[in-house]
C-alpha positions as CSV (number, residue, x, y, z in Angstrom):
1,X,138.3,-14.3,-154.7
2,X,136.4,-15.3,-151.6
3,X,132.7,-16.3,-151.2
4,X,129.8,-16.2,-148.8
5,X,130.0,-18.2,-145.9
6,X,126.0,-18.3,-146.1
7,X,123.8,-15.9,-148.2
8,X,120.1,-15.7,-146.7
9,X,117.0,-15.5,-148.9
10,X,113.4,-15.9,-148.4
11,X,110.2,-13.7,-148.7
12,X,110.1,-10.2,-147.2
13,X,110.0,-10.6,-143.2
14,X,110.6,-14.2,-143.0
15,X,113.6,-12.4,-141.0
16,X,116.8,-12.9,-143.4
17,X,118.5,-9.9,-141.5
18,X,118.1,-10.8,-138.2
19,X,119.1,-14.4,-138.5
20,X,122.0,-13.3,-140.7
21,X,123.2,-11.0,-137.8
22,X,122.8,-13.3,-134.9
23,X,124.5,-16.5,-137.4
24,X,127.6,-13.9,-138.3
25,X,127.8,-12.8,-134.1
26,X,127.7,-16.8,-133.0
27,X,131.1,-17.3,-135.9
28,X,132.2,-14.1,-135.3
29,X,132.4,-13.4,-138.9
30,X,131.5,-10.0,-140.6
31,X,127.8,-9.6,-141.9
32,X,126.9,-7.8,-145.0
33,X,123.1,-7.1,-146.0
34,X,122.3,-5.8,-149.3
35,X,119.4,-3.6,-148.5
36,X,121.6,-1.8,-145.8
37,X,123.8,-1.2,-148.4
38,X,121.6,0.5,-150.8
39,X,120.0,2.5,-148.1
40,X,123.5,4.0,-147.0
41,X,124.6,5.0,-150.7
42,X,120.7,5.4,-151.9
43,X,118.5,6.4,-149.2
44,X,115.7,4.6,-148.1
45,X,114.3,2.2,-150.2
46,X,110.7,3.4,-149.9
47,X,112.1,6.5,-151.3
48,X,113.9,4.7,-154.0
49,X,110.8,2.9,-154.7
50,X,108.8,6.6,-154.6
51,X,111.2,8.8,-156.6
52,X,112.8,6.3,-159.0
53,X,111.2,2.9,-159.7
54,X,111.3,-0.2,-158.7
55,X,113.9,-0.5,-162.0
56,X,116.3,2.2,-160.1
57,X,116.0,0.2,-156.9
58,X,116.8,-3.1,-158.6
59,X,119.7,-1.8,-160.4
60,X,121.1,-0.6,-157.3
61,X,120.4,-3.8,-155.8
62,X,122.0,-5.7,-158.1
63,X,125.1,-4.2,-157.7
64,X,124.9,-4.4,-153.8
65,X,124.2,-8.2,-154.5
66,X,127.2,-8.3,-156.7
67,X,129.5,-6.9,-154.3
68,X,128.8,-8.9,-151.0
69,X,128.7,-12.1,-153.4
70,X,132.7,-11.6,-153.2
71,X,132.7,-11.1,-149.8
72,X,133.6,-13.9,-147.1
73,X,130.8,-12.8,-144.3
74,X,127.4,-13.7,-143.6
75,X,125.0,-12.2,-146.6
76,X,121.6,-11.5,-146.3
77,X,119.8,-10.2,-149.2
78,X,116.3,-8.2,-150.1
79,X,113.0,-10.8,-150.7
80,X,113.1,-9.6,-154.7
81,X,117.2,-9.7,-155.1
82,X,116.7,-13.4,-156.7
83,X,114.8,-12.2,-159.4
84,X,117.8,-11.2,-161.1
85,X,119.0,-13.8,-163.4
86,X,122.8,-12.9,-162.9
87,X,122.2,-13.0,-159.2
88,X,120.9,-16.4,-159.6
89,X,123.7,-17.4,-161.2
90,X,125.9,-16.5,-159.1
91,X,123.7,-18.0,-156.2
92,X,124.2,-21.2,-157.7
93,X,127.4,-21.0,-156.2
94,X,127.4,-20.4,-153.1
95,X,125.9,-22.0,-150.2
96,X,122.1,-20.5,-149.8
97,X,119.9,-20.7,-146.7
98,X,116.0,-20.1,-147.4
99,X,114.1,-18.9,-144.5
100,X,110.2,-19.7,-144.9
101,X,107.8,-17.9,-142.5
102,X,103.5,-19.0,-142.3
103,X,101.1,-16.4,-143.2
104,X,99.9,-16.2,-139.9
105,X,103.4,-15.4,-138.8
106,X,104.3,-12.6,-141.1
107,X,101.1,-10.9,-140.8
108,X,102.2,-9.1,-137.7
109,X,106.0,-8.4,-139.0
110,X,104.7,-6.8,-142.5
111,X,102.8,-3.8,-140.7
112,X,106.0,-1.5,-141.5
113,X,105.0,1.4,-144.1
114,X,108.9,1.3,-145.4
115,X,108.3,-1.8,-147.3
116,X,107.1,-0.5,-150.6
117,X,105.9,-4.1,-152.2
118,X,103.7,-4.6,-149.1
119,X,101.7,-1.7,-148.8
120,X,98.8,-4.0,-150.0
121,X,99.5,-6.1,-146.9
122,X,99.0,-9.9,-146.6
123,X,97.7,-10.2,-150.1
124,X,100.5,-8.4,-151.8
125,X,103.2,-10.8,-149.5
126,X,100.9,-13.6,-150.8
127,X,101.5,-13.1,-154.2
128,X,105.2,-12.2,-154.2
129,X,105.8,-15.4,-152.3
130,X,104.0,-17.1,-154.8
131,X,106.0,-15.5,-157.7
132,X,109.2,-16.3,-156.1
133,X,109.0,-19.5,-154.3
134,X,110.4,-21.7,-157.1
135,X,112.9,-19.7,-157.5
136,X,113.7,-19.6,-153.8
137,X,114.0,-23.4,-153.5
138,X,115.7,-24.1,-156.6
139,X,118.7,-22.0,-155.0
140,X,118.2,-23.4,-151.6
141,X,121.1,-25.6,-150.1
142,X,118.7,-25.3,-146.7
143,X,115.7,-24.5,-145.7
144,X,114.4,-23.1,-142.2
145,X,110.9,-21.8,-141.0
146,X,110.7,-18.8,-138.7
147,X,107.2,-18.6,-138.0
148,X,107.6,-19.6,-134.0
149,X,109.8,-16.2,-134.2
150,X,113.2,-18.3,-132.3
151,X,115.5,-16.8,-134.3
152,X,118.4,-17.8,-131.9
153,X,117.6,-21.3,-132.7
154,X,117.5,-20.8,-136.3
155,X,120.6,-19.0,-136.1
156,X,122.2,-21.8,-134.2
157,X,120.9,-24.4,-136.8
158,X,122.7,-22.3,-139.3
159,X,126.0,-21.5,-137.5
160,X,125.9,-25.9,-136.9
161,X,125.4,-26.6,-140.5
162,X,128.2,-24.2,-141.5
163,X,130.7,-26.1,-139.0
164,X,129.4,-29.1,-140.5
165,X,130.4,-28.3,-144.1
166,X,127.2,-27.6,-145.7
167,X,125.5,-31.2,-145.8
168,X,123.0,-31.2,-148.4
169,X,119.8,-31.7,-146.6
170,X,116.4,-29.8,-147.8
171,X,116.1,-28.6,-144.1
172,X,117.2,-29.3,-140.6
173,X,114.7,-29.2,-137.6
C-alpha cells in the first residue's frame, strides 16, 4: 500500500490547498485535496452543510480522507478532517505538515461565504483553532507558519524536508 509523501493539516485558511499544490508542482507528483473530492462527488460544501448537515459532510470527508491516505501524493485535508478518530489513527503513520496562521493574517482570508463553519468570522475561527490545536500539534511532524503570505517559500521548505527524508524537527524557518 502506498502512503502520501506529505499530508497538510491546519486551521481553515492556513493555506493547506495552496501550499500542497505548490509542493506537488515542485516535486512533480500528484496532489489530492479531500475537500475537492467531496465537492466533486456531493456538491459544494456549504450546500452539504445547509441541506444535509455537518454529520453528512464529515461522513463524506472521512471517505475522501481514507482514500487519499492510500495514495503516493501530496494530500491536503479540510481543517476539521482531523476530528475523526479513524483519520487520526491513519495520520499517525504518515508524514504530516501542520500549517499555522496568525489571527491577524487569517482575518482577511476568511471572508468567504463558502466556509460554513466560519460564517461568524474571526470569533468562530478562533474557537475552531482552540478546539483543534491539540490534535493538530499531536499529529504534526513539521510545523510552518503561513502568516507572511509567502506560500512559495513555505512550499520549498516542505519540498526540501521531504527530500531530506522527513527530519523530525518541530519547525523549519
